[in-house]
N, CA, C and O of each residue as an XYZ file, in Angstrom:
320
protein
N     100.701   -156.347    112.047
C     100.778   -155.514    113.226
C     101.359   -154.167    112.835
O     102.476   -154.106    112.320
N     100.647   -153.118    113.061
C     101.139   -151.771    112.832
C     101.787   -151.271    114.112
O     101.249   -151.436    115.206
N     102.951   -150.656    113.955
C     103.635   -150.099    115.110
C     103.032   -148.735    115.410
O     102.912   -147.890    114.523
N     102.658   -148.531    116.649
C     102.168   -147.235    117.087
C     103.363   -146.284    117.123
O     104.362   -146.569    117.783
N     103.267   -145.165    116.424
C     104.378   -144.220    116.355
C     104.842   -143.754    117.723
O     105.996   -143.354    117.879
N     103.971   -143.798    118.706
C     104.371   -143.359    120.045
C     105.345   -144.340    120.695
O     105.968   -144.012    121.704
N     105.484   -145.558    120.120
C     106.450   -146.532    120.617
C     107.868   -146.172    120.185
O     108.835   -146.676    120.756
N     107.998   -145.318    119.195
C     109.310   -145.011    118.620
C     109.820   -143.661    119.108
O     109.076   -142.682    119.168
N     111.101   -143.630    119.456
C     111.735   -142.378    119.846
C     112.211   -141.604    118.621
O     112.277   -140.375    118.646
N     112.539   -142.317    117.558
C     112.946   -141.721    116.276
C     112.234   -142.482    115.166
O     112.006   -143.686    115.277
N     111.885   -141.772    114.094
C     111.247   -142.405    112.938
C     112.056   -142.052    111.696
O     112.385   -140.891    111.452
N     112.372   -143.096    110.910
C     113.032   -142.904    109.628
C     112.069   -143.412    108.562
O     111.786   -144.608    108.501
N     111.568   -142.519    107.728
C     110.676   -142.913    106.639
C     111.502   -142.956    105.362
O     111.752   -141.932    104.728
N     111.918   -144.161    105.002
C     112.760   -144.335    103.824
C     112.003   -144.817    102.610
O     112.617   -145.244    101.632
N     110.681   -144.759    102.647
C     109.872   -145.304    101.549
C     110.132   -144.635    100.210
O     110.002   -145.278     99.169
N     110.490   -143.376    100.213
C     110.645   -142.671     98.940
C     112.084   -142.221     98.703
O     112.342   -141.324     97.900
N     113.012   -142.855     99.409
C     114.426   -142.528     99.283
C     115.147   -143.626     98.508
O     114.741   -144.788     98.524
N     116.211   -143.240     97.838
C     117.017   -144.200     97.091
C     118.110   -144.767     98.000
O     118.660   -144.054     98.840
N     118.422   -146.067     97.824
C     119.535   -146.638     98.576
C     120.833   -145.897     98.229
O     121.009   -145.491     97.080
N     121.714   -145.717     99.157
C     121.747   -146.258    100.515
C     121.204   -145.283    101.560
O     121.437   -145.475    102.754
N     120.482   -144.236    101.133
C     120.048   -143.201    102.071
C     119.242   -143.744    103.256
O     119.508   -143.333    104.386
N     118.265   -144.651    103.059
C     117.541   -145.166    104.235
C     118.470   -145.869    105.224
O     118.317   -145.714    106.436
N     119.430   -146.641    104.715
C     120.384   -147.329    105.579
C     121.207   -146.325    106.377
O     121.366   -146.463    107.590
N     121.726   -145.316    105.689
C     122.557   -144.313    106.355
C     121.771   -143.540    107.405
O     122.267   -143.312    108.508
N     120.555   -143.137    107.073
C     119.723   -142.403    108.034
C     119.372   -143.269    109.241
O     119.315   -142.782    110.370
N     119.141   -144.548    108.995
C     118.824   -145.462    110.090
C     120.016   -145.619    111.019
O     119.866   -145.557    112.239
N     121.198   -145.821    110.451
C     122.392   -145.983    111.286
C     122.690   -144.697    112.062
O     123.118   -144.754    113.215
N     122.467   -143.542    111.435
C     122.652   -142.269    112.150
C     121.663   -142.157    113.308
O     122.036   -141.729    114.400
N     120.413   -142.536    113.079
C     119.403   -142.475    114.141
C     119.758   -143.431    115.277
O     119.583   -143.095    116.448
N     120.255   -144.618    114.939
C     120.630   -145.587    115.963
C     121.784   -145.090    116.815
O     121.875   -145.421    117.997
N     122.656   -144.303    116.227
C     123.777   -143.737    116.989
C     123.316   -142.756    118.061
O     124.075   -142.449    118.981
N     122.087   -142.261    117.956
C     121.605   -141.244    118.896
C     120.715   -141.793    120.000
O     120.394   -141.072    120.945
N     120.306   -143.066    119.898
C     119.389   -143.588    120.928
C     120.148   -144.249    122.071
O     121.241   -144.791    121.909
N     119.510   -144.175    123.229
C     120.041   -144.819    124.438
C     119.331   -146.155    124.639
O     118.283   -146.397    124.040
N     119.897   -147.025    125.479
C     119.181   -148.272    125.794
C     117.758   -147.972    126.264
O     117.527   -147.062    127.061
N     116.827   -148.744    125.760
C     115.418   -148.541    126.086
C     114.681   -147.706    125.062
O     113.451   -147.684    125.054
N     115.416   -147.010    124.193
C     114.785   -146.214    123.136
C     114.748   -147.019    121.843
O     115.453   -148.017    121.692
N     113.904   -146.560    120.908
C     113.717   -147.293    119.656
C     113.749   -146.370    118.445
O     113.525   -145.163    118.536
N     114.037   -146.999    117.304
C     113.955   -146.338    116.001
C     112.953   -147.131    115.174
O     113.032   -148.358    115.108
N     112.023   -146.444    114.551
C     111.064   -147.066    113.641
C     111.476   -146.724    112.217
O     111.556   -145.552    111.849
N     111.736   -147.750    111.424
C     112.100   -147.574    110.012
C     110.948   -148.046    109.150
O     110.405   -149.130    109.367
N     110.573   -147.232    108.168
C     109.525   -147.604    107.214
C     110.136   -147.662    105.816
O     110.811   -146.732    105.376
N     109.880   -148.786    105.124
C     110.418   -148.989    103.783
C     109.393   -149.677    102.893
O     108.428   -150.268    103.378
N     109.613   -149.591    101.586
C     108.733   -150.258    100.621
C     109.165   -151.699    100.344
O     108.461   -152.434     99.652
N     110.318   -152.105    100.879
C     110.788   -153.482    100.717
C     111.503   -153.903    101.992
O     111.962   -153.071    102.774
N     111.585   -155.203    102.181
C     112.246   -155.689    103.388
C     113.756   -155.477    103.266
O     114.350   -155.842    102.251
N     114.379   -154.890    104.288
C     115.802   -154.533    104.210
C     116.723   -155.663    104.684
O     117.366   -155.545    105.727
N     116.783   -156.734    103.932
C     117.548   -157.901    104.364
C     119.004   -157.578    104.702
O     119.491   -158.084    105.713
N     119.734   -156.766    103.924
C     121.119   -156.453    104.305
C     121.222   -155.697    105.638
O     122.219   -155.829    106.349
N     120.211   -154.920    105.972
C     120.230   -154.165    107.217
C     120.244   -155.098    108.425
O     120.883   -154.796    109.432
N     119.551   -156.220    108.334
C     119.459   -157.129    109.477
C     120.834   -157.599    109.935
O     121.088   -157.697    111.136
N     121.710   -157.888    109.000
C     123.064   -158.337    109.369
C     123.815   -157.210    110.084
O     124.496   -157.453    111.080
N     123.693   -155.984    109.579
C     124.348   -154.838    110.218
C     123.801   -154.628    111.629
O     124.555   -154.317    112.551
N     122.497   -154.796    111.795
C     121.896   -154.650    113.122
C     122.426   -155.721    114.070
O     122.784   -155.434    115.212
N     122.469   -156.950    113.583
C     122.950   -158.055    114.407
C     124.402   -157.816    114.846
O     124.738   -158.003    116.015
N     125.243   -157.408    113.918
C     126.659   -157.188    114.227
C     126.885   -156.022    115.180
O     127.900   -155.978    115.876
N     125.948   -155.077    115.217
C     126.106   -153.884    116.044
C     125.289   -153.918    117.334
O     125.167   -152.898    118.014
N     124.729   -155.078    117.678
C     124.074   -155.235    118.972
C     122.647   -154.730    119.060
O     122.211   -154.279    120.119
N     121.911   -154.803    117.947
C     120.520   -154.359    117.956
C     119.570   -155.536    117.771
O     119.922   -156.545    117.159
N     118.376   -155.395    118.301
C     117.279   -156.339    118.089
C     116.206   -155.598    117.300
O     116.147   -154.369    117.338
N     115.361   -156.330    116.589
C     114.342   -155.686    115.773
C     113.134   -156.588    115.625
O     113.203   -157.804    115.797
N     112.032   -155.948    115.300
C     110.779   -156.625    114.970
C     110.319   -156.059    113.642
O     110.262   -154.841    113.469
N     109.991   -156.934    112.704
C     109.563   -156.507    111.382
C     108.109   -156.893    111.173
O     107.692   -158.000    111.513
N     107.349   -155.974    110.616
C     105.978   -156.290    110.218
C     105.741   -155.701    108.831
O     106.346   -154.700    108.448
N     104.846   -156.349    108.093
C     104.484   -155.879    106.758
C     103.022   -155.467    106.787
O     102.146   -156.257    107.141
N     102.772   -154.227    106.414
C     101.407   -153.698    106.414
C     100.676   -154.123    105.143
O     101.294   -154.587    104.185
N      99.369   -153.960    105.147
C      98.552   -154.340    103.992
C      98.955   -153.610    102.717
O      98.782   -154.139    101.619
N      99.496   -152.391    102.853
C      99.886   -151.625    101.664
C     101.294   -151.976    101.171
O     101.792   -151.355    100.232
N     101.940   -152.974    101.803
C     103.273   -153.394    101.383
C     104.404   -152.684    102.098
O     105.573   -152.979    101.848
N     104.081   -151.755    102.983
C     105.111   -151.056    103.754
C     105.666   -151.985    104.827
O     104.917   -152.651    105.542
N     106.980   -152.016    104.924
C     107.635   -152.748    106.000
C     107.957   -151.782    107.113
O     108.501   -150.704    106.870
N     107.623   -152.160    108.339
C     107.964   -151.387    109.521
C     108.919   -152.221    110.364
O     108.625   -153.360    110.724
N     110.057   -151.633    110.665
C     111.069   -152.307    111.455
C     111.308   -151.483    112.706
O     111.791   -150.354    112.621
N     110.976   -152.034    113.866
C     111.179   -151.366    115.142
C     112.481   -151.902    115.720
O     112.598   -153.097    115.994
N     113.461   -151.019    115.906
C     114.820   -151.403    116.277
C     115.144   -150.859    117.667
O     114.799   -149.726    118.001
N     115.819   -151.693    118.474
C     116.253   -151.280    119.820
C     117.581   -151.947    120.117
O     117.993   -152.877    119.423
N     118.245   -151.465    121.152
C     119.468   -152.130    121.611
C     119.101   -153.506    122.111
O     118.082   -153.677    122.780
N     119.916   -154.481    121.797
C     119.699   -155.845    122.272
C     119.920   -155.873    123.781
O     120.864   -155.269    124.290
N     119.055   -156.566    124.481
C     119.186   -156.691    125.940
C     120.439   -157.475    126.267
O     120.748   -158.479    125.625
N     121.141   -157.013    127.256
C     122.385   -157.697    127.688
C     122.055   -158.929    128.481
O     122.958   -159.635    128.929
């Protein structure tokens, strides 16, 4: 499933960045969204450590892997 970019309020393309830059940019983007808004993160590998940080900070996410190996993670505030 490819995420339609129009579903995302912010996009972080971390495919060509070195760690921890994608993580830092994602957390900065999450600090700016309101409930109901989303951040789309694109990476070349699945960000397993990020999931724990998202869980601890009250976010929900959906992960999909595209045919080219890109991981797309659509992140939003967890519903109360």
